[in-house]
NUVO-757281 format. One record per atom (N, C-alpha, C, O, CB): residue number from 1; residue in three letters; atom name; x, y, z. Coordinates in pm, whole numbers. Glycine has a CB too. Layout:
<atoms>
[atom NUM,'ALA','CA',[X,Y,Z]],
...
</atoms>
This chain:
<atoms>
[atom 1,'MET','N',[2475,5136,410]],
[atom 1,'MET','CA',[2423,5001,429]],
[atom 1,'MET','C',[2341,4957,307]],
[atom 1,'MET','O',[2254,4870,318]],
[atom 1,'MET','CB',[2336,4994,557]],
[atom 2,'ARG','N',[2368,5016,196]],
[atom 2,'ARG','CA',[2295,4987,75]],
[atom 2,'ARG','C',[2303,4841,35]],
[atom 2,'ARG','O',[2407,4777,53]],
[atom 2,'ARG','CB',[2346,5073,-37]],
[atom 3,'ALA','N',[2199,4788,-19]],
[atom 3,'ALA','CA',[2186,4652,-71]],
[atom 3,'ALA','C',[2187,4547,39]],
[atom 3,'ALA','O',[2194,4428,9]],
[atom 3,'ALA','CB',[2297,4623,-168]],
[atom 4,'ASN','N',[2181,4586,165]],
[atom 4,'ASN','CA',[2168,4491,274]],
[atom 4,'ASN','C',[2021,4473,307]],
[atom 4,'ASN','O',[1948,4572,318]],
[atom 4,'ASN','CB',[2247,4538,399]],
[atom 5,'PRO','N',[1976,4348,322]],
[atom 5,'PRO','CA',[1836,4330,356]],
[atom 5,'PRO','C',[1802,4373,498]],
[atom 5,'PRO','O',[1689,4412,527]],
[atom 5,'PRO','CB',[1798,4185,338]],
[atom 6,'LYS','N',[1904,4366,589]],
[atom 6,'LYS','CA',[1882,4405,728]],
[atom 6,'LYS','C',[2002,4483,780]],
[atom 6,'LYS','O',[2116,4457,740]],
[atom 6,'LYS','CB',[1857,4281,816]],
[atom 7,'VAL','N',[1976,4576,868]],
[atom 7,'VAL','CA',[2082,4651,937]],
[atom 7,'VAL','C',[2045,4656,1085]],
[atom 7,'VAL','O',[1930,4636,1122]],
[atom 7,'VAL','CB',[2099,4796,876]],
[atom 8,'SER','N',[2145,4684,1168]],
[atom 8,'SER','CA',[2123,4694,1312]],
[atom 8,'SER','C',[2170,4829,1364]],
[atom 8,'SER','O',[2261,4890,1308]],
[atom 8,'SER','CB',[2195,4579,1387]],
[atom 9,'THR','N',[2107,4873,1471]],
[atom 9,'THR','CA',[2145,4996,1538]],
[atom 9,'THR','C',[2124,4976,1687]],
[atom 9,'THR','O',[2039,4896,1727]],
[atom 9,'THR','CB',[2062,5119,1484]],
[atom 10,'PRO','N',[2199,5045,1771]],
[atom 10,'PRO','CA',[2175,5034,1915]],
[atom 10,'PRO','C',[2030,5070,1947]],
[atom 10,'PRO','O',[1974,5163,1889]],
[atom 10,'PRO','CB',[2272,5124,1994]],
[atom 11,'GLY','N',[1971,4997,2040]],
[atom 11,'GLY','CA',[1830,5017,2073]],
[atom 11,'GLY','C',[1806,5133,2166]],
[atom 11,'GLY','O',[1884,5158,2258]],
[atom 11,'GLY','CB',[1775,4893,2133]],
[atom 12,'SER','N',[1696,5204,2143]],
[atom 12,'SER','CA',[1648,5309,2233]],
[atom 12,'SER','C',[1500,5330,2203]],
[atom 12,'SER','O',[1451,5295,2096]],
[atom 12,'SER','CB',[1730,5443,2216]],
[atom 13,'LYS','N',[1429,5388,2300]],
[atom 13,'LYS','CA',[1286,5414,2280]],
[atom 13,'LYS','C',[1265,5513,2165]],
[atom 13,'LYS','O',[1173,5497,2085]],
[atom 13,'LYS','CB',[1223,5468,2409]],
[atom 14,'MET','N',[1350,5616,2158]],
[atom 14,'MET','CA',[1337,5717,2053]],
[atom 14,'MET','C',[1353,5653,1915]],
[atom 14,'MET','O',[1273,5678,1825]],
[atom 14,'MET','CB',[1443,5829,2072]],
[atom 15,'ARG','N',[1457,5571,1900]],
[atom 15,'ARG','CA',[1478,5505,1770]],
[atom 15,'ARG','C',[1364,5411,1735]],
[atom 15,'ARG','O',[1322,5405,1619]],
[atom 15,'ARG','CB',[1610,5428,1771]],
[atom 16,'ALA','N',[1313,5339,1834]],
[atom 16,'ALA','CA',[1199,5249,1808]],
[atom 16,'ALA','C',[1077,5329,1764]],
[atom 16,'ALA','O',[1004,5286,1675]],
[atom 16,'ALA','CB',[1166,5167,1934]],
[atom 17,'ASN','N',[1055,5445,1825]],
[atom 17,'ASN','CA',[941,5529,1785]],
[atom 17,'ASN','C',[957,5581,1642]],
[atom 17,'ASN','O',[861,5584,1566]],
[atom 17,'ASN','CB',[926,5646,1882]],
[atom 18,'VAL','N',[1079,5623,1607]],
[atom 18,'VAL','CA',[1103,5670,1470]],
[atom 18,'VAL','C',[1085,5555,1372]],
[atom 18,'VAL','O',[1027,5574,1265]],
[atom 18,'VAL','CB',[1245,5731,1457]],
[atom 19,'LEU','N',[1134,5437,1407]],
[atom 19,'LEU','CA',[1118,5321,1319]],
[atom 19,'LEU','C',[971,5285,1301]],
[atom 19,'LEU','O',[931,5240,1194]],
[atom 19,'LEU','CB',[1195,5201,1374]],
[atom 20,'GLU','N',[892,5303,1404]],
[atom 20,'GLU','CA',[748,5275,1394]],
[atom 20,'GLU','C',[684,5369,1291]],
[atom 20,'GLU','O',[598,5327,1213]],
[atom 20,'GLU','CB',[679,5289,1532]],
[atom 21,'VAL','N',[724,5495,1292]],
[atom 21,'VAL','CA',[672,5592,1193]],
[atom 21,'VAL','C',[716,5550,1053]],
[atom 21,'VAL','O',[635,5551,960]],
[atom 21,'VAL','CB',[722,5736,1225]],
[atom 22,'LEU','N',[844,5513,1037]],
[atom 22,'LEU','CA',[894,5471,905]],
[atom 22,'LEU','C',[821,5346,856]],
[atom 22,'LEU','O',[795,5333,736]],
[atom 22,'LEU','CB',[1045,5444,911]],
[atom 23,'LYS','N',[789,5254,946]],
[atom 23,'LYS','CA',[715,5133,908]],
[atom 23,'LYS','C',[571,5168,866]],
[atom 23,'LYS','O',[522,5119,765]],
[atom 23,'LYS','CB',[713,5031,1025]],
[atom 24,'THR','N',[507,5252,946]],
[atom 24,'THR','CA',[369,5293,915]],
[atom 24,'THR','C',[361,5364,780]],
[atom 24,'THR','O',[266,5345,705]],
[atom 24,'THR','CB',[315,5385,1026]],
[atom 25,'GLU','N',[461,5446,751]],
[atom 25,'GLU','CA',[463,5522,626]],
[atom 25,'GLU','C',[512,5439,507]],
[atom 25,'GLU','O',[508,5487,393]],
[atom 25,'GLU','CB',[551,5644,641]],
[atom 26,'GLY','N',[557,5315,531]],
[atom 26,'GLY','CA',[597,5226,422]],
[atom 26,'GLY','C',[741,5238,376]],
[atom 26,'GLY','O',[775,5193,267]],
[atom 26,'GLY','CB',[510,5249,308]],
[atom 27,'TYR','N',[827,5298,458]],
[atom 27,'TYR','CA',[967,5315,421]],
[atom 27,'TYR','C',[1056,5197,460]],
[atom 27,'TYR','O',[1163,5179,402]],
[atom 27,'TYR','CB',[1021,5440,483]],
[atom 28,'ILE','N',[1013,5116,556]],
[atom 28,'ILE','CA',[1085,4995,594]],
[atom 28,'ILE','C',[984,4882,605]],
[atom 28,'ILE','O',[865,4905,624]],
[atom 28,'ILE','CB',[1163,5014,729]],
[atom 29,'ARG','N',[1033,4759,591]],
[atom 29,'ARG','CA',[943,4643,605]],
[atom 29,'ARG','C',[905,4619,750]],
[atom 29,'ARG','O',[791,4586,781]],
[atom 29,'ARG','CB',[1008,4517,547]],
[atom 30,'GLY','N',[1002,4635,839]],
[atom 30,'GLY','CA',[975,4613,981]],
[atom 30,'GLY','C',[1102,4624,1062]],
[atom 30,'GLY','O',[1209,4653,1010]],
[atom 30,'GLY','CB',[910,4477,1002]],
[atom 31,'TYR','N',[1088,4600,1190]],
[atom 31,'TYR','CA',[1203,4604,1281]],
[atom 31,'TYR','C',[1171,4516,1401]],
[atom 31,'TYR','O',[1055,4487,1430]],
[atom 31,'TYR','CB',[1235,4751,1325]],
[atom 32,'ALA','N',[1276,4475,1470]],
[atom 32,'ALA','CA',[1260,4393,1590]],
[atom 32,'ALA','C',[1369,4431,1690]],
[atom 32,'ALA','O',[1480,4466,1651]],
[atom 32,'ALA','CB',[1266,4240,1556]],
[atom 33,'SER','N',[1335,4423,1817]],
[atom 33,'SER','CA',[1432,4448,1922]],
[atom 33,'SER','C',[1500,4317,1958]],
[atom 33,'SER','O',[1433,4216,1980]],
[atom 33,'SER','CB',[1365,4512,2047]],
[atom 34,'VAL','N',[1633,4318,1964]],
[atom 34,'VAL','CA',[1711,4199,1996]],
[atom 34,'VAL','C',[1789,4228,2124]],
[atom 34,'VAL','O',[1866,4324,2130]],
[atom 34,'VAL','CB',[1808,4159,1878]],
[atom 35,'GLU','N',[1768,4144,2225]],
[atom 35,'GLU','CA',[1839,4159,2353]],
[atom 35,'GLU','C',[1960,4066,2352]],
[atom 35,'GLU','O',[1947,3947,2321]],
[atom 35,'GLU','CB',[1746,4127,2474]],
[atom 36,'HIS','N',[2077,4118,2385]],
[atom 36,'HIS','CA',[2198,4039,2391]],
[atom 36,'HIS','C',[2224,3995,2535]],
[atom 36,'HIS','O',[2173,4056,2629]],
[atom 36,'HIS','CB',[2319,4118,2336]],
[atom 37,'ALA','N',[2303,3889,2551]],
[atom 37,'ALA','CA',[2335,3836,2684]],
[atom 37,'ALA','C',[2403,3940,2772]],
[atom 37,'ALA','O',[2390,3937,2894]],
[atom 37,'ALA','CB',[2423,3713,2672]],
[atom 38,'SER','N',[2476,4032,2711]],
[atom 38,'SER','CA',[2547,4136,2786]],
[atom 38,'SER','C',[2451,4241,2843]],
[atom 38,'SER','O',[2494,4328,2919]],
[atom 38,'SER','CB',[2650,4203,2696]],
[atom 39,'GLY','N',[2324,4235,2806]],
[atom 39,'GLY','CA',[2226,4330,2855]],
[atom 39,'GLY','C',[2197,4445,2761]],
[atom 39,'GLY','O',[2105,4523,2785]],
[atom 39,'GLY','CB',[2271,4384,2985]],
[atom 40,'ARG','N',[2275,4458,2656]],
[atom 40,'ARG','CA',[2248,4567,2562]],
[atom 40,'ARG','C',[2147,4520,2458]],
[atom 40,'ARG','O',[2138,4402,2427]],
[atom 40,'ARG','CB',[2380,4616,2495]],
[atom 41,'SER','N',[2074,4616,2405]],
[atom 41,'SER','CA',[1973,4582,2305]],
[atom 41,'SER','C',[2007,4648,2172]],
[atom 41,'SER','O',[2072,4753,2167]],
[atom 41,'SER','CB',[1832,4625,2352]],
[atom 42,'GLU','N',[1963,4585,2066]],
[atom 42,'GLU','CA',[1979,4639,1930]],
[atom 42,'GLU','C',[1845,4633,1861]],
[atom 42,'GLU','O',[1759,4551,1893]],
[atom 42,'GLU','CB',[2087,4560,1849]],
[atom 43,'LEU','N',[1828,4721,1765]],
[atom 43,'LEU','CA',[1710,4718,1679]],
[atom 43,'LEU','C',[1755,4666,1543]],
[atom 43,'LEU','O',[1842,4725,1478]],
[atom 43,'LEU','CB',[1643,4859,1668]],
[atom 44,'GLU','N',[1695,4556,1501]],
[atom 44,'GLU','CA',[1726,4498,1371]],
[atom 44,'GLU','C',[1619,4547,1273]],
[atom 44,'GLU','O',[1500,4522,1291]],
[atom 44,'GLU','CB',[1730,4340,1377]],
[atom 45,'ILE','N',[1663,4616,1168]],
[atom 45,'ILE','CA',[1572,4682,1075]],
[atom 45,'ILE','C',[1573,4610,942]],
[atom 45,'ILE','O',[1679,4587,884]],
[atom 45,'ILE','CB',[1611,4830,1056]],
[atom 46,'GLU','N',[1456,4573,894]],
[atom 46,'GLU','CA',[1442,4508,763]],
[atom 46,'GLU','C',[1410,4617,661]],
[atom 46,'GLU','O',[1301,4674,661]],
[atom 46,'GLU','CB',[1332,4397,765]],
[atom 47,'LEU','N',[1508,4643,574]],
[atom 47,'LEU','CA',[1494,4750,476]],
[atom 47,'LEU','C',[1400,4711,363]],
[atom 47,'LEU','O',[1376,4593,338]],
[atom 47,'LEU','CB',[1630,4787,418]],
[atom 48,'LYS','N',[1347,4811,295]],
[atom 48,'LYS','CA',[1252,4789,187]],
[atom 48,'LYS','C',[1313,4838,56]],
[atom 48,'LYS','O',[1372,4946,51]],
[atom 48,'LYS','CB',[1118,4862,215]],
[atom 49,'TYR','N',[1297,4759,-49]],
[atom 49,'TYR','CA',[1348,4793,-182]],
[atom 49,'TYR','C',[1234,4787,-283]],
[atom 49,'TYR','O',[1140,4709,-267]],
[atom 49,'TYR','CB',[1463,4697,-225]],
[atom 50,'PHE','N',[1243,4871,-386]],
[atom 50,'PHE','CA',[1145,4870,-495]],
[atom 50,'PHE','C',[1222,4873,-626]],
[atom 50,'PHE','O',[1300,4966,-650]],
[atom 50,'PHE','CB',[1044,4992,-484]],
[atom 51,'ASP','N',[1202,4774,-710]],
[atom 51,'ASP','CA',[1275,4760,-836]],
[atom 51,'ASP','C',[1426,4763,-815]],
[atom 51,'ASP','O',[1500,4820,-895]],
[atom 51,'ASP','CB',[1234,4871,-934]],
[atom 52,'GLY','N',[1472,4701,-706]],
[atom 52,'GLY','CA',[1614,4693,-677]],
[atom 52,'GLY','C',[1675,4817,-617]],
[atom 52,'GLY','O',[1794,4819,-586]],
[atom 52,'GLY','CB',[1686,4660,-799]],
[atom 53,'GLU','N',[1595,4922,-599]],
[atom 53,'GLU','CA',[1643,5048,-542]],
[atom 53,'GLU','C',[1587,5063,-401]],
[atom 53,'GLU','O',[1473,5025,-375]],
[atom 53,'GLU','CB',[1602,5169,-631]],
[atom 54,'PRO','N',[1668,5118,-308]],
[atom 54,'PRO','CA',[1617,5137,-172]],
[atom 54,'PRO','C',[1503,5239,-169]],
[atom 54,'PRO','O',[1507,5340,-240]],
[atom 54,'PRO','CB',[1729,5182,-79]],
[atom 55,'VAL','N',[1402,5212,-87]],
[atom 55,'VAL','CA',[1289,5304,-74]],
[atom 55,'VAL','C',[1334,5433,-5]],
[atom 55,'VAL','O',[1290,5542,-42]],
[atom 55,'VAL','CB',[1173,5237,5]],
[atom 56,'ILE','N',[1422,5420,95]],
[atom 56,'ILE','CA',[1476,5539,161]],
[atom 56,'ILE','C',[1594,5588,80]],
[atom 56,'ILE','O',[1695,5520,67]],
[atom 56,'ILE','CB',[1519,5507,309]],
[atom 57,'ARG','N',[1581,5705,26]],
[atom 57,'ARG','CA',[1687,5765,-57]],
[atom 57,'ARG','C',[1784,5847,28]],
[atom 57,'ARG','O',[1904,5848,3]],
[atom 57,'ARG','CB',[1626,5853,-167]],
[atom 58,'GLU','N',[1731,5915,128]],
[atom 58,'GLU','CA',[1814,5999,213]],
[atom 58,'GLU','C',[1750,6006,351]],
[atom 58,'GLU','O',[1628,6016,363]],
[atom 58,'GLU','CB',[1831,6142,152]],
[atom 59,'ILE','N',[1833,6002,453]],
[atom 59,'ILE','CA',[1784,6016,589]],
[atom 59,'ILE','C',[1882,6107,662]],
[atom 59,'ILE','O',[2003,6089,652]],
[atom 59,'ILE','CB',[1768,5877,662]],
[atom 60,'GLU','N',[1829,6203,733]],
[atom 60,'GLU','CA',[1914,6303,797]],
[atom 60,'GLU','C',[1857,6338,933]],
[atom 60,'GLU','O',[1736,6352,950]],
[atom 60,'GLU','CB',[1925,6430,709]],
[atom 61,'ARG','N',[1945,6350,1030]],
[atom 61,'ARG','CA',[1903,6392,1163]],
[atom 61,'ARG','C',[1939,6539,1179]],
[atom 61,'ARG','O',[2054,6579,1161]],
[atom 61,'ARG','CB',[1970,6304,1273]],
[atom 62,'VAL','N',[1840,6617,1214]],
[atom 62,'VAL','CA',[1861,6759,1238]],
[atom 62,'VAL','C',[1823,6783,1382]],
[atom 62,'VAL','O',[1709,6761,1422]],
[atom 62,'VAL','CB',[1778,6849,1139]],
[atom 63,'SER','N',[1917,6829,1461]],
[atom 63,'SER','CA',[1892,6853,1602]],
[atom 63,'SER','C',[1914,7000,1632]],
[atom 63,'SER','O',[2027,7047,1636]],
[atom 63,'SER','CB',[1982,6765,1691]],
[atom 64,'GLU','N',[1805,7070,1653]],
[atom 64,'GLU','CA',[1813,7212,1686]],
[atom 64,'GLU','C',[1726,7237,1808]],
[atom 64,'GLU','O',[1620,7298,1800]],
[atom 64,'GLU','CB',[1768,7301,1565]],
[atom 65,'ALA','N',[1773,7189,1921]],
[atom 65,'ALA','CA',[1694,7197,2045]],
[atom 65,'ALA','C',[1657,7341,2080]],
[atom 65,'ALA','O',[1547,7366,2128]],
[atom 65,'ALA','CB',[1771,7134,2160]],
[atom 66,'GLY','N',[1746,7435,2058]],
[atom 66,'GLY','CA',[1718,7574,2092]],
[atom 66,'GLY','C',[1608,7634,2008]],
[atom 66,'GLY','O',[1535,7721,2055]],
[atom 66,'GLY','CB',[1841,7656,2078]],
[atom 67,'ALA','N',[1595,7589,1885]],
[atom 67,'ALA','CA',[1496,7646,1794]],
[atom 67,'ALA','C',[1365,7568,1795]],
[atom 67,'ALA','O',[1269,7607,1729]],
[atom 67,'ALA','CB',[1551,7650,1653]],
[atom 68,'ALA','N',[1363,7459,1868]],
[atom 68,'ALA','CA',[1246,7371,1863]],
[atom 68,'ALA','C',[1117,7443,1901]],
[atom 68,'ALA','O',[1014,7423,1837]],
[atom 68,'ALA','CB',[1267,7253,1956]],
[atom 69,'GLY','N',[1121,7526,2003]],
[atom 69,'GLY','CA',[1000,7595,2046]],
[atom 69,'GLY','C',[961,7710,1956]],
[atom 69,'GLY','O',[851,7763,1968]],
[atom 69,'GLY','CB',[1017,7646,2184]],
[atom 70,'LEU','N',[1049,7749,1865]],
[atom 70,'LEU','CA',[1024,7865,1780]],
[atom 70,'LEU','C',[962,7830,1645]],
[atom 70,'LEU','O',[921,7920,1572]],
[atom 70,'LEU','CB',[1151,7938,1758]],
[atom 71,'CYS','N',[955,7703,1613]],
[atom 71,'CYS','CA',[911,7660,1481]],
[atom 71,'CYS','C',[763,7621,1483]],
[atom 71,'CYS','O',[721,7540,1565]],
[atom 71,'CYS','CB',[995,7543,1432]],
[atom 72,'SER','N',[688,7678,1394]],
[atom 72,'SER','CA',[548,7644,1379]],
[atom 72,'SER','C',[534,7535,1273]],
[atom 72,'SER','O',[613,7529,1179]],
[atom 72,'SER','CB',[464,7768,1341]],
[atom 73,'VAL','N',[436,7450,1288]],
[atom 73,'VAL','CA',[414,7344,1190]],
[atom 73,'VAL','C',[385,7403,1052]],
[atom 73,'VAL','O',[414,7339,950]],
[atom 73,'VAL','CB',[297,7252,1235]],
[atom 74,'LYS','N',[329,7521,1047]],
[atom 74,'LYS','CA',[300,7587,919]],
[atom 74,'LYS','C',[427,7630,847]],
[atom 74,'LYS','O',[427,7646,725]],
[atom 74,'LYS','CB',[210,7707,942]],
[atom 75,'ASN','N',[536,7649,923]],
[atom 75,'ASN','CA',[661,7697,865]],
[atom 75,'ASN','C',[761,7586,833]],
[atom 75,'ASN','O',[872,7616,790]],
[atom 75,'ASN','CB',[724,7794,958]],
[atom 76,'LEU','N',[724,7460,853]],
[atom 76,'LEU','CA',[816,7351,823]],
[atom 76,'LEU','C',[836,7338,673]],
[atom 76,'LEU','O',[740,7347,597]],
[atom 76,'LEU','CB',[763,7219,881]],
[atom 77,'PRO','N',[960,7318,629]],
[atom 77,'PRO','CA',[983,7303,484]],
[atom 77,'PRO','C',[928,7170,433]],
[atom 77,'PRO','O',[919,7073,507]],
[atom 77,'PRO','CB',[1134,7313,453]],
[atom 78,'ARG','N',[892,7168,306]],
[atom 78,'ARG','CA',[844,7044,244]],
[atom 78,'ARG','C',[964,6956,212]],
[atom 78,'ARG','O',[1070,7005,173]],
[atom 78,'ARG','CB',[762,7074,115]],
[atom 79,'VAL','N',[947,6828,227]],
[atom 79,'VAL','CA',[1053,6731,201]],
[atom 79,'VAL','C',[1030,6671,63]],
[atom 79,'VAL','O',[923,6619,34]],
[atom 79,'VAL','CB',[1057,6619,311]],
[atom 80,'ASN','N',[1132,6679,-22]],
[atom 80,'ASN','CA',[1124,6626,-159]],
[atom 80,'ASN','C',[997,6671,-230]],
[atom 80,'ASN','O',[926,6591,-291]],
[atom 80,'ASN','CB',[1130,6474,-156]],
[atom 81,'ASN','N',[969,6800,-221]],
[atom 81,'ASN','CA',[854,6860,-287]],
[atom 81,'ASN','C',[722,6793,-245]],
[atom 81,'ASN','O',[630,6779,-326]],
[atom 81,'ASN','CB',[870,6853,-438]],
[atom 82,'GLY','N',[714,6753,-119]],
[atom 82,'GLY','CA',[592,6692,-67]],
[atom 82,'GLY','C',[587,6541,-80]],
[atom 82,'GLY','O',[488,6480,-38]],
[atom 82,'GLY','CB',[476,6749,-135]],
[atom 83,'LEU','N',[690,6478,-137]],
[atom 83,'LEU','CA',[691,6333,-156]],
[atom 83,'LEU','C',[763,6259,-44]],
[atom 83,'LEU','O',[766,6136,-44]],
[atom 83,'LEU','CB',[755,6299,-288]],
[atom 84,'GLY','N',[821,6330,50]],
[atom 84,'GLY','CA',[891,6268,161]],
[atom 84,'GLY','C',[822,6302,291]],
[atom 84,'GLY','O',[716,6366,292]],
[atom 84,'GLY','CB',[1038,6313,166]],
[atom 85,'ILE','N',[881,6259,403]],
[atom 85,'ILE','CA',[823,6289,533]],
[atom 85,'ILE','C',[929,6346,626]],
[atom 85,'ILE','O',[1049,6325,608]],
[atom 85,'ILE','CB',[760,6162,594]],
[atom 86,'SER','N',[883,6419,726]],
[atom 86,'SER','CA',[966,6464,837]],
[atom 86,'SER','C',[912,6396,961]],
[atom 86,'SER','O',[791,6387,979]],
[atom 86,'SER','CB',[965,6622,852]],
[atom 87,'VAL','N',[1001,6348,1046]],
[atom 87,'VAL','CA',[960,6289,1173]],
[atom 87,'VAL','C',[1005,6387,1281]],
[atom 87,'VAL','O',[1124,6416,1294]],
[atom 87,'VAL','CB',[1022,6145,1195]],
[atom 88,'LEU','N',[910,6437,1357]],
[atom 88,'LEU','CA',[940,6537,1459]],
[atom 88,'LEU','C',[923,6476,1597]],
[atom 88,'LEU','O',[829,6400,1621]],
[atom 88,'LEU','CB',[849,6661,1443]],
[atom 89,'SER','N',[1013,6509,1685]],
[atom 89,'SER','CA',[1003,6464,1823]],
[atom 89,'SER','C',[967,6584,1909]],
[atom 89,'SER','O',[1034,6687,1903]],
[atom 89,'SER','CB',[1136,6398,1872]],
[atom 90,'THR','N',[863,6570,1987]],
[atom 90,'THR','CA',[819,6676,2075]],
[atom 90,'THR','C',[810,6621,2217]],
[atom 90,'THR','O',[817,6500,2235]],
[atom 90,'THR','CB',[684,6734,2029]],
[atom 91,'PRO','N',[794,6705,2317]],
[atom 91,'PRO','CA',[776,6655,2454]],
[atom 91,'PRO','C',[652,6565,2468]],
[atom 91,'PRO','O',[642,6487,2563]],
[atom 91,'PRO','CB',[767,6771,2551]],
[atom 92,'LYS','N',[559,6577,2374]],
[atom 92,'LYS','CA',[437,6496,2380]],
[atom 92,'LYS','C',[446,6372,2291]],
[atom 92,'LYS','O',[348,6297,2282]],
[atom 92,'LYS','CB',[316,6579,2339]],
[atom 93,'GLY','N',[559,6346,2225]],
[atom 93,'GLY','CA',[575,6228,2143]],
[atom 93,'GLY','C',[621,6259,2002]],
[atom 93,'GLY','O',[643,6375,1967]],
[atom 93,'GLY','CB',[446,6153,2137]],
[atom 94,'ASN','N',[636,6154,1920]],
[atom 94,'ASN','CA',[682,6167,1782]],
[atom 94,'ASN','C',[562,6181,1688]],
[atom 94,'ASN','O',[454,6129,1714]],
[atom 94,'ASN','CB',[768,6045,1740]],
[atom 95,'TYR','N',[586,6252,1582]],
[atom 95,'TYR','CA',[484,6269,1479]],
[atom 95,'TYR','C',[546,6249,1343]],
[atom 95,'TYR','O',[658,6294,1320]],
[atom 95,'TYR','CB',[417,6408,1489]],
[atom 96,'GLY','N',[475,6182,1251]],
[atom 96,'GLY','CA',[530,6161,1118]],
[atom 96,'GLY','C',[442,6221,1014]],
[atom 96,'GLY','O',[473,6212,895]],
[atom 96,'GLY','CB',[550,6015,1090]],
</atoms>
């Protein structure tokens, strides 16, 4: 979706929570929930660019439900040598 000022994704509470972390951390300009007449919702995301380049260089979803309880916060790998963020979902909520 490069060079697009806005993109859309199906709406969910989890995605909205992750987008809130990305907004707080300055990776996106903002987002809004759009309800369609059919009853489905979408999240419209306003992307952020700096000097014509996207602020988000890479985004990856890693789902390892079985290993989730085995990982300590001290053992999490650094993202982009400490210049990126990891968004973690736990039973108590998301953390960025």
